N, C-alpha and C positions, 0 to 999 in steps of 0.2 A: 631269213625264212626258216621257220621251224627251229630256231636256235635253242629254245628251251628243251624241246624233244631230243634234238641232237646231243645236247649236253648230257641228258639223262641216259640215252642209249650209249654214248661214248663212255661215260663213267661206268655203266653196268658192264660193258664189254671189257674195257681196259682193266677194271678192278676185279673182274670175274665175279660179278654179283648176279645171280639169277633173279629174274623177276619180270614184271610186265613191260618194262622199258627195254626194248630190243629192236634192232634194225630190221627184223623180219616182219614188223607190223607197222601200220600207219600210225601217225601221231595220235596219242590218246589225250593230248593237252591242247590240240587245235581242233575243236569240234567242227569248225568250218575250215577246210584245209587251206584255203588261200588267204585266210585272215589271221590276225595275231592269236597267240595262245591265250587261253583262258587262265588268268593269273591264279585263281583258286585251284584249278585242276593241276597246274604246273607245281604249285606249292605242295599240294597233297602228294603227288607222285614223287617229288623231290624229297619230301620229308620221309616218306615210306622207304625209298631207296637208300637214303642216307642212314636211316635207322638200321636197315639190313647190313649196310656197310660197316657200321660201328659194331654190330653183333659179331662180325667175323674178324674184327681187329683192324679195320682200315682206318687210318688216321685222318684227321681233319685236313692235314697237309696233302695227303694223297687225293682225297675227295676234291679239294679246291684245285689241285693240279690238273685233274681230269677236265674240270669245267674250264680252267684257264687255257688248256690246249685247244678246246673248241673255240673259245673266244679269240684266241690268237689266229687260228685258221680263218675264221670269219673276217677278222679285222685286216688281215693281209691279203684277202682275196683268194685264199686257198681253201674255200669251203668244200670244194670237191674232194678233199682228203678225208672229210668226216661226214659229209652229207651224201646219202645214198641216192644215186641217180634214178632209181626206180620210183622214187617218190615224186619226181617232177610231173609225170603224166597225171597222177592223182590230183596234185595241186592245180595244174592247168585245167583239168576237167571240172574241178570245183569252181574255178573262175568262169569258165564257159557257161556252166549251168546257172551261175548267179546272174549272168548278164544276157543270156540268150532269151529273146522274147518268144521263141517258138518251142514247141514240144520236141524233145530230143531223146534218143535212146541212152539214158544215163547208165544202164547196166554195162554197156560195152564202150562207153565214151573214152575211157582211159586207153584201152587197147586200140581203138580206132585212131586216136590222136597219134599214138606211137607209129602206127602203120603209115599215116599220111605224112608225118615228119620224115620217116625213113625213105619214102618214095621221092621226096624233094631234096634229100641231102646230097651234097656234092662230095662223092667219095674220094675225089682227087684234090680236095682243099687241104691247105696246110694243117688245119686242126684235125681233119679226118686221117690224114697220112700219119701224123704223130700218134694218134690214138691207135691206129692199126699196128704201128710199130711197137707201141707199149704192150698191146695185147699179145703180139707175136713173141716179144721178149719174155712175157710172163709164161706163156705156153712152153717155150723152150726151157725156161728155168725149172719147169715142172716135168721135164722129160719128153716133151713132144718134139718132133723134128720140125725144123723151120722149112717152110715152102721155099723153093728156089725163086730168086727174083726173076721176073719176066722182062 
């Protein structure tokens, strides 16, 4: 899912290349979010970003290494290390809009999906407890106090 865009964003971030490929925006190479990337858009963005990388002295090895890191994360099931979770709602809303026979509020669909998923989430599940602990550890490592266990 969005591998081409994630490769570009990861390369831009890890190699410190400013440009249009960044994690702060939705995929520019997946015109329809839930479908495959447009090969010509992906090639265009990749070429432009690679050219910028070469201008600042980034080697072919470094460039390929950034792409390989994403490919490795995807192939080993660790895509969460490089894929931004905020993109899921947008991809899901794209799928819903493509398959829903009724008129829906597309402007607020992504936010609405997140709200509905949050209301049905089991916060005492093993996955949720592990995530809560990871967030707490991150907060503590940045100087916030841990809440006492209840």
